[in-house]
C-alpha positions as CSV (number, residue, x, y, z in Angstrom):
1,M,31.1,-5.8,30.8
2,C,28.1,-3.5,31.4
3,I,29.8,-0.6,29.6
4,G,32.0,-2.6,27.1
5,G,29.2,-4.7,25.7
6,P,26.9,-1.9,24.3
7,A,30.0,0.1,23.3
8,L,31.3,-2.9,21.3
9,I,27.9,-3.4,19.6
10,Y,27.8,0.4,18.7
11,Y,31.3,0.1,17.3
12,V,30.8,-2.9,15.1
13,T,27.2,-2.1,13.9
14,P,27.4,-0.4,10.4
15,S,25.5,2.8,9.8
16,E,22.7,2.9,7.2
17,E,25.0,4.6,4.7
18,E,27.7,1.9,5.1
19,L,25.0,-0.8,4.6
20,F,23.7,1.0,1.5
21,L,27.2,1.1,0.0
22,R,27.6,-2.6,0.5
23,Y,24.5,-3.3,-1.7
24,N,25.2,-4.4,-5.2
25,P,24.6,-1.6,-7.8
26,D,21.3,-3.1,-8.9
27,L,19.9,-3.1,-5.4
28,Q,21.2,0.4,-4.8
29,R,19.4,1.6,-8.0
30,R,16.1,-0.1,-7.0
31,S,16.3,1.2,-3.5
32,L,16.7,4.8,-4.8
33,E,13.9,4.3,-7.2
34,N,11.5,3.0,-4.5
35,R,12.6,5.5,-1.8
36,Q,10.0,8.2,-2.7
37,Q,7.1,5.7,-2.9
38,K,8.0,4.1,0.4
39,Q,8.2,7.5,2.1
40,E,4.8,8.5,0.7
41,D,3.3,5.1,1.9
42,F,4.8,5.7,5.4
43,D,3.4,9.3,5.5
44,N,0.0,8.1,4.5
45,F,0.2,5.4,7.2
46,V,1.1,7.9,9.8
47,N,-1.6,10.3,8.7
48,R,-4.2,7.6,8.9
49,L,-3.1,6.7,12.4
50,K,-3.4,10.3,13.4
51,D,-7.0,10.4,12.0
52,Y,-7.9,7.1,13.8
53,S,-6.5,8.5,17.1
54,K,-9.0,11.4,17.0
55,S,-11.8,8.9,17.5
56,D,-13.1,7.8,20.9
57,K,-12.5,4.2,19.8
58,P,-9.2,2.4,20.0
59,I,-7.0,2.7,16.9
60,W,-7.3,-0.9,15.9
61,V,-11.1,-0.8,16.0
62,E,-11.1,2.2,13.7
63,W,-8.5,0.4,11.5
64,E,-10.7,-2.7,11.2
65,Q,-13.8,-0.6,10.4
66,Q,-12.0,1.3,7.6
67,A,-10.6,-2.0,6.2
68,A,-14.1,-3.4,6.2
69,K,-15.4,-0.3,4.5
70,K,-12.7,-0.4,1.8
71,R,-13.4,-4.1,1.2
72,Q,-17.1,-3.3,0.8
73,E,-16.3,-0.5,-1.6
74,G,-14.1,-2.8,-3.6
75,V,-16.8,-5.4,-3.8
76,Q,-19.3,-2.8,-4.9
77,A,-16.9,-1.4,-7.5
78,E,-16.4,-4.9,-8.9
79,L,-20.1,-5.5,-9.1
80,D,-20.6,-2.1,-10.9
81,R,-17.8,-3.0,-13.3
82,R,-19.4,-6.4,-14.1
83,K,-22.8,-4.7,-14.6
84,A,-21.2,-2.3,-17.0
85,A,-19.4,-5.0,-18.9
86,D,-22.7,-7.1,-19.1
87,A,-24.6,-4.0,-20.4
88,E,-21.8,-3.3,-22.9
89,A,-21.9,-7.0,-24.1
90,E,-25.7,-6.9,-24.4
91,A,-25.5,-3.6,-26.4
92,R,-22.9,-5.3,-28.8
93,R,-25.3,-8.3,-29.2
94,Q,-28.2,-6.0,-30.0
95,E,-26.0,-4.1,-32.5
96,I,-25.0,-7.3,-34.2
97,K,-28.6,-8.5,-34.3
98,N,-29.7,-5.2,-35.8
99,S,-27.0,-5.2,-38.4
100,L,-27.9,-8.8,-39.4
101,R,-31.5,-7.8,-40.1
């Protein structure tokens, strides 16, 4: 049983290629299209983990600090975008006022 169980599992488990061939053609096409993007995302993830591991702090602390920093940058970018939109709207209002005079 100790030898036969794992051998049976190894024998009946399909390889990744066999699983891929069992997909319907649409799923195969989408999988091939997304493969490059998924590989790039994984590489970026691993590179970020390597960068975080260079710090004295634990990886999860660095991760949380970077996430907070990105959230803050996103909030600031949204505020800047809104200011620019408000300034543009005000400029349009002034232009309309000036053209009506």
